[in-house]
N, C-alpha and C positions, 0 to 999 in steps of 0.2 A: 276586380276584373271589369266591372261595369265602368269604373272611372277610366281604366286603360282603353277599353273599347270606345268610350266617348271621345277620348283624346285622339285616338286613331281616326275616328270618323271626322273629327274637326279638321285634322291635317289633310285627310283625303279630299274633303269638300273644298277647303280653302285653296289647295293647290291643284284642284281639278284633275286628280289622279284617276277619276272614273271615266276619263275620255274614251270614246269608242276606239281610238287608235292604239290603246294599250290593252294587252291581255292581262288576265288576273295575276299571273305570276310576276310579270314585270311591274305591274302596279304595286303589288305587295312589297317587292324588293325595294323599289324607290321610296315607298312609304316609310319603311324601316330606316332607310338611309337619311331621309329628310328629318325624321323624328330624332335620330341620333345627332344630326348636325344642329338641330334646334336646341336640343338639350345641352350640347357642348357650349353653344354661344348664349344660352339662357334667353331664347327667343320664343314668342308665342306663334301659334299657327297663322294668325293674321299678319304678324311681322315677317314670317317666312314667305308668305304669299306676296307681300309688297316687294320684298327683295327679289323674289323670282321674277315678278313682273318687270322690275327695273333691269334685271339681267336679260330677260327675253326680248324686251323692246330694244335693247342696245346691241342685240346679236341676231338681227333679221328674224324676229319672232321665233326664237328657239323653242322647240317642243321638248316634252319630257323624254329623256333617254338616259342610258347609263353614261355615255360620253358627255352629254350636256350637264349631267349632275356633277361630274368631276370638274368641269370648267366652272360651273356655278359655285362649287365649294371654294375654289380659288378666288373667284370674284367676291364672294361674301366675306371671306377672311380679310382680303385687302380693303374692302369697303369699311368693315368694322374697325380695322386698325387705323385707317385714315380718319374715321370719325372720332375715335378715341384720342388720336394725336391732336386733332383740331380742337377738341374740347379742352384738352390740357393746356394747349397754347392760349386759348381764349381766357381761361381762368388766370393764367400767369400774367397775361397782358392787362386784364382788368384790375389786377392788384397793383401793377406798375403804373398804369395810367388811369386815373379816376375821372378824367374829363377829356372831351375832344375840343381842341382849339383850332379854329379854322382861319386861314390867312388870305388876304386880298389886298391888292394895291390898285387904286383907280382914282384919277383926278376928278372924274365926273361924279363919283360917289364920295368925294371929299376925303380921299386917302384913308379910309378905314382899313385897317390891316387885319386880315383874318387867316389863321393858319391851322390846318388840321393836326390834331393830336400833338400840339405844342411845337410843330416844326417851324423853323425861322422863316420870316417873310421873304418872298422872292420879288425882286423888282423887274424881272425879265419876262415880258409877255411872250417873247419867242420861246423861252424855256417852257412856259406854261402851255403854249400851243403845241409844242413838240412832245409834251407829255413826259418831261424829264425832271420836273420838280419833285424831289423825293425827300422823305424823312430819313434821318440818319440811322434808324434802327433796322434790325434784320428783317422785319415783316415786309418793308418796301422792296428789299432785295428779292423777295419771293416773286414779285411781279416782274422785276427787271430780269430775273433769271428764267422766265418762262421759256419753253422750248417750242420749236416749230412755228415761229411767227409767220403768218401768212399762209400756212398750210390749209389746203382745201379739204374739208371733212365731209362735204356732201355737195352734189352737183346735179344739174338737170339741163339737157339740151346743150351740152358743151360744144357741139359741132357748130353752133351759131357763134358769130363774132362778138367780142366784147366791145363796149363803147370806148372809142378813143377820144381823148380831149383835143379839141380843135380850138386853139387860142384865138384864131381869127373869128370864130363864131362867138367866143366868150366876150371879145372886145368889140365886136362888130354890130352891137345893138340888138342882138337876138333877145327876145323876151323869154321869161321863164315859163314853166308849165302852168296850166290852170288847175287849181285845186278847188273843187266845187262839190255840190250834192249834200252839204252838211245839213241843209234843211229840206232838200227835195225829197229825200227818201221817207221822212216822217217818223223814223224810229230812233233817231239820235237824241239823247238828252241835251237840252239846250241850256238849262240853268239848274242850280241847286234846288232841291225839294225837301220837304219835311219827311223824315223817315221814322221808323219805330212807332207808327201810328196805324198800321194796317190791322184791321180787325180780323177775327177768324172767319166770318162770312165772306169778307173781301178776298181772303186768301183762297178759300174754297171756290169762289166764283172765278177767280183768275185761272186756277188750274183747270176747272171744268170748261171754261171758254176756250182755252188752248186745246184741250182734248177734242172738243166738238169741232172747232174750226179746222184743225189739222186732219181730223177724221174725215170731214167732208171733202177736203182736197184729195186725200188718198182714195176715197171711194170713187171720186170723179175721174182721177187719173188712171186707175186700174180697173174701172168698170165693175166695181164691187156692188152688185145689186142684191136686194133681199137680205140686208144685214140682220143678223139675229141679236137680240139683247143679250148681254153677258149674264150668265146664270140661268138661262132658260134651258131646261132639259130637252135634248134633241138626239135621236138615234141616227139621223142622217147627217151628211156632211154640211156644215154651216160656216158662215163667215162672220167674224166679229171684229170690232175695233175697240181697243182699250189701252189703258196706261199700264206699263210694267211696274210692279211693286215688289218689295222684298218682304216675305212673311216675317222674317226676323227683324227685330227693331235695331239690332246691331250686327256688325259683321258684313262680309262681302256677299253679294248675290251669288247663288249657285243653283244648279239644276233642280234641286229639291225644294227651293224656297221661292221660285218664280211664281208670281201671281199676276192676274189681270184685273184691272179695276175699270168698271163701266162708267158712263156718264150719269149724272144725277137724273136727267130727264128720261133716258132710255132704260137704265138699269138700277136707278136709285143708288148709284155709287157702290153697287155690290162687287165683291171680289171673289174670284175663283182661282184655283191652282191651274198652272199650265204645264203639261208634260211635254218635254222637248226631245224625248228619246228617238222619235221618228225623223227628226230634222238632221240632215247630213251636215249642214253648216248653218250657223246662226250666231248672232251677237246681240245680246239684250242688256239693258241697264235700267236702274230705277229712274222713273220719270219719262221713259221712252214711250211714244205713242206708236202702236203697231197694229197691223191688220193680220188676223190669224184665220186660217182655214183648217178645220178639223171637226172632231166629234166631241160632244159633251152629253153623254147619255145620263149621267147622274145629276147634272146641273151644278156640280161642285168642282169638276176638273175637266179642262179642255185638253184633249189629246191632239196636239198640233201636228199637221202634216205639211203645211206651208206657212211661211211667215213673210209679211211685207214690213220692212223696217223703217218706212217713211217715204216721203216724196219731196223732191227738191223744188225750189222756186225757179221760175224761168230766169235765164240770163239776159242781161240788157243788150239790146241791139241799137245800132246807130246808123243814121242815113249816110250813104256813101259820100254825098257832098260834104257833110260835116266832118267825116273822117279825113277826106282830102285836105280840108282846111287845117285840121288839128295836126295831121301827121306830115303833110308835104308843103305847106305854105310857110312863108317867112314869119307869119304871125304865130305859127306853132312850132313843130319840131324841125321843120325845113328838111324833111327826109332823113333826119338823124334818129337813132334809137333813143328811147326814153330810159333814163338811168335812175334807179331807185335803190337806196340803201335801207336796210331794216335792222334795227338793233333793239334789244330789250335789257332793262335794268336787272340787277344793280349796275350802275355805271362807275362805281368806285369799289375798291376791295374792302373786305371787312376789317382791315387793319387801320384805316384812316378815312378822312374825307378829302383826299387829294384829287379824286376823280381822274386818276392816271389813265385808266382804260378809255375814258371819254376823251381825254386830251389826245390820245393816240388815234382814236377814230376820227376826230376832227382834223388831224394832220393828214389822214388819208383823204378826207373830204376836200381839203384845200388842194391836194395834189390831183385827184381824179375828177373833182367837180361834178358830182351827180346832180340830177335835176331836183330830186326830193330825197330827204332822209326822214324815215318814219321811226320815231323813238317812243317806245312804250315803257312805262314805269315798272318797278319803283325807281324814282329819282333820288329820294332820301329815304332809304329803307327803314321801316319801323323796327325791324329785327337786327339792325346794325348794332354792334356792341356799344358804340358811343351813344346811339339813340336810346337804347335800353337804359343806359346809365343816366340819361336825362340831364347831363351837364355839359352841353355843347357851348363853347365860349368863343368870343371874339376878342382880339387884342387891339386896343386903341393905340393911337400914335404915341401916347405917353407910357405905354406898356401895361395899362390897366386891363384886367380880364373882366369881360362882361358876359354873363350868360344870355344867350339869344335864342330865338325860335328856330325850328327846323325850316321855316319859311326863309329865314335869313341865309341858311346853308344853301338852299336852292338858288337864291338870288346872288349871293356872293361867290359861289363856286360854279354851279352848273351854268346859270345864265351868263356869268362873266366869261366862261370859256367860249360860249357862242359869240358874245360880243367881241372878244379878242380875235376870233376867227375872221369876222367881217372887217375888223380894223386892219388885220394883216392882208386881207384879200378884198379890197373895196369893190372889185368888179365881180365878186362871186354871186352867181344867180341862184344858188341852191336854196331851197325852201325846206323848213323843218316842220314836221307834224308831231305834236306831243300828245301822247295818250296816257292818262293817269292810271294809277294802280291802287287797288284796295290796300296794298302794303305801303303806300306812301305815308310818311309820318305827319305830313302837313295838310293832308286832304281827307275828305269824308270817307270813312271806311264802310261804304255801302255800295252794293251793286244792283242796278247800273249806276255809273258815276257821271256827274256833270263835268264839263271841261274845267281846266285850271282857270282861275281868275283872281285878280288882285282883290284882297279884302277891302283895301282902301285904294282908290284909283291913283296910280302912280306913287302910292305910299306916302308916309309922313315921317319926318325925322324925329327921333326921340330927343326931347328937351331935357336931357340928363347930363350931368357932369361926366366927361370922358366918353360919351356916346355920340359925339359929333360925327355925322356922316353915315350913321347906321339908320337905314330906312326900314320902317316897320309897315307891314301890311301889303307890301308889293313883292312880286316875284322877279322884278328886275328885267322883264322881257321888253319893256319900252326902250331900254338902252340898246338892245340888240337891233331894234328897228332903226335907231338913229346912227349906229356905228358906221363911220366912213361915208356918211351922206351929208356932211357939212356943205352948205351952199346949194343943195338940191331942193327943189320945190316938193313939199310933202305930198302934194296931190299926184306926183309922178312916181312915188314909191310903190314898189311891189311888196306885198306883205311877206315877211320872211318867216315868221313863226305862226303856225296855226294850232291853237289849242282845241282839241276835239274831245268827245265823250268816250267813255269806256262801257260797252263796245261802241264801235262806230263804223258806218258804211259811208264811203266818200269816193269821189272820182278824181283821178289825176289825168287831165285831158279826157280821153274816151275810156280809160281803163278804170273799172270799178274795183275798189279795194275794200276788204272787210277785215277788222282787227279787234281783238280783245286781249287784255293783259291778265285775265283771271286764271289762265292755264286750264282750259276745259279738258285738254287731252289727258293730263295727269289724273284729273278727277274721273274721267271715263275709264282709264286703264285700271284704276283701283276699285272700280265699282262693277265692271261689266262681267257677264257670264257668257262665254263663247266657246265655239268648237270649230276647228279647221278653217281658220281665217288668217289673213295678213292683218295683224292687229293695228299696226300704225296707220295703214291706209283706211281701215274700217273705222277707226276712231274719228278720223277726219271726215269720213263719209257720214257718220252719225250727225255731225254738226250741220252738214248741208241738207241731209234728208229730214232732220227734225226742224229745219228752218230756224235754228236757234244758236246763238253764240255760247249758251250754257244750258244744255237740255237736261242736266242731271237734277233729279229731285227725289228725296230731300238733299240739298247741297251740304257739303261739309261745313263745319262751324265757321271756318275762316272766310267763307264766301259771302255771308251776310246779304243774301238775295232778298230784295224787297218785292214781294209778289204783286203789290199794287201797280208796280211799273214793269210787270213781266213783258208787256208788249214792246218795251224798249230794248229787250234782250233778243227779239226776233230778227231774223234776216229778212229784209224787205225784198231782196233779190239774191240770187246766187252770185257771189262776187267772182270777178275774173281772177283776182288774186286774193287768197285768204291767208292772212298772217296770224299764226297761232303760236306766239312765243311760249315755250314750255321748258321745264327743267329736264324733260326727256331728251333722248338723243336727237340732234338736229337732222332735218330731212327736208327734201323738196320733191313733191310728187304731183301728178295730175290726178285729180279725183272728181269724177262726174263732170268733167270739162273745166273744172276750176283748178288753178295752180295753187297748191297748198304749201306754205313755207313755214318751217319752224327754225328761226335763227338762233334759238337757245338764248343764253344770257351773255352779255358783254363781259361780265366779271363773275368769276366762280370762286368764292372764298377769298383766298389771299393772292390769287393769280388771275390771269386773263381768260376770257371765254371766246365766244364767236359772234359774228355778225354776217348778214346776208347781203349780197349784191345781186340786183335783178336788172337785166338789160332787156327791154321790150322793143323789138324791131318793128318798124312801121309795116303796114300791109303794102303789097306791091301797088304802085301808083296805077299801073295798067289795069289791074283787077278792079280798082275802085272806079276808074273812069269808064270801064266797060260795063259795070253794073248799072250805071245811071244814077243821077244825083239824088233822087227820092227813094231809092231802094234801101231798105233797112238791112244792114249787114251784121252777122254775128262777129264778135271781136276775135275769137279764137286765140286768146292771149297765150294759152299753154303751148301752142304750136310755134309761136314766134318769140318766146322768152327764154333767155339763158339765165340760169341761177347758179350762184356759187355761195356756199356757206364756208367761211374761212376764219381761222384763228386771228385774234387781234394781236 
């Protein structure tokens, strides 16, 4: 009986079936159904909770009810069947193909030929750019046979116009957008650093400094005077600031395990329980810095009556004269909208390294000619079946197979696609921003991450028989800069590829962008304890109010957060546009004045995914002229931006 009662409590806690919106009889009925469903599929309480979160987030934050349970049961069954089928397919494929062979044809790189998964080399750059280079096996057909190509799955401000391509502007000498701020904000990682050397005192100091600094900003913003140290017994109503912790070392945070930790100076790092029963709506997660008002008569439990979940940084303002120059002069946008594409890896299917989805995206880029394309990794996924196998090979001109690095895959496939795009469209003014990922097989697996950089400047050729033309130590991005520019003075070139850190805050003209590829939204949804909220919007709100691209602590094992560089994870300002690529359902919302966009992934398993198009219209010229040249103006990007997330 005790074991059964314990299991029931675990399910009730994990699935939050004690919510105030459920009466006891409904809660008990749903509990019985969830336990039976878990037993049928051999799932634990934690696994059921994760699957419910995935269902809820994909269905407008569905709440517990009889009808939603029936829909969830169907969702779970299909998800498990799909997972089982994928796993079976992967095993069969790994038996049939023990190595990945990558293909490439390029005179500049001395005609080394590289083909994914043993596919024959293609000599047609047009085919490559159009994304129709295919392997002859059935997995490639899965991508070709994807449905609803171009379908819009999420949108924002669709009453605004899309940007139309004006070829007269393209060929008439118009300059591209200005990408800046990579060093101005002071939080972006500029170069690689030593990691795994952070001592325990350094970690404690980093966490405490973050708690104290954010606590001071919250106290100032909300006039929180006479703060009481955590753990001090008081019968009257008091205000405290602390970090949310989970009493349990494992498992998801729930209402019975929420604790508050004080600063080392004020409270000696003491922890007390927090009772959330009186809060009508709240959302907390481990690592969150909060302000709480309530009573603590025993000194061991805070009975919360109000909660402040953080405070956002101010948004950047720009002088009206500068906005006029950037948005309405010939040196800037010339009155045209700013067009930005956003896409996240993987950029190839899990069947090969053909990068077919990326080739199709670049075909769209060549046709619609956006100003900037922001690409976040992984570019060569470490969990790709071929990468796990560790036998990625290139085929030389004489047919000899050579095992190469993941770096070569990036250079010979991804960078080559960019190069071919500029060779096919020499007048293309589009600039690319590359954001690394901790899942990239050829980059340091630590967060925050430094930008991509050649290990050997411009690379070096391998002096080995049969390896002629294979360049080692280079990402091949120098060829992208040179493509189609023969005869032009290098001093007149506009930089085409910008390698930035993860996370990164940067500016495109006047618009401040923030991005991270570490998927903080998914971590938040699996860790938070909440009641009566719109979860998707609240998760994005947490990032802004905690002033951090990754506020969860402790992070999951795969995040590899280096606390010595915790300051590089902070948001220096609230971005005008916050890009948060996630495996969760794509969305675009305005949150605390910031436009938050999840473009999801360009490739999902063996088929295609989604990407986002963002069109930011200029502010009215009359409004800027009337304001006066020296007046600082808020950007209000969310009011003048149109967003569509669509299938590739």
